[in-house]
Steps between C-alpha positions, in 0.01 A plus 500: 500500500834675565760599248793279416774537764771487235647844434829670427625609841727777369219655292270494803770655719550785253127577513507492879813718506321760289223513760741536791685779323185690404303449824763419760514188713230611744281640222497173303233255605476135419186582301713739289752222440229248408347748257834596339629144462171323427602226743307357789600578858578134557745492210672814623520383860604152391791643302611794713351431844387854578493858377840545662622191316382659176686820584820314584479301176442815291786680672743211449403461133516869417832553676652219295353559158218749511465819304634808673164665575375193685831441677530856629129525577503180704810614687323822597188309612714252693694775679198716579250231597653160566865491615428650843269213591632205300852363545496297179417803285752708695769238431418487128519879465813527715679228300403666172620837631834365623556321169413811296618778725631806321447876506216493250272268702373775731449733204312233307278415798423868552419543132264198502332618820438844352379352171264250669357772724406704193710795615752455221401404150 
């Protein structure tokens, strides 16, 4: 018997976001997501449609109200792995950038990239 399909979507998205930030989009498997969230594949697919749907939902949530580490980490993952091949993710990142454009954005992105790579502590 499967688990109850009722769950807090935002809490699940935060768990998924943590995976994407730590492993990257390509490095995160659906099995990883199932294990981290404790949800069945059917519940995840029924709610988000696909792994890409999960990524889009995490990105949208974290850009609106997420903690800084997740927001910046997801932006890096989106720019490095997803925007070049997905118009929707490109549009989300571009809109965010245009709405938040200032001199410090490039510095902040560089800082997060160095920190996530382990080069800078």
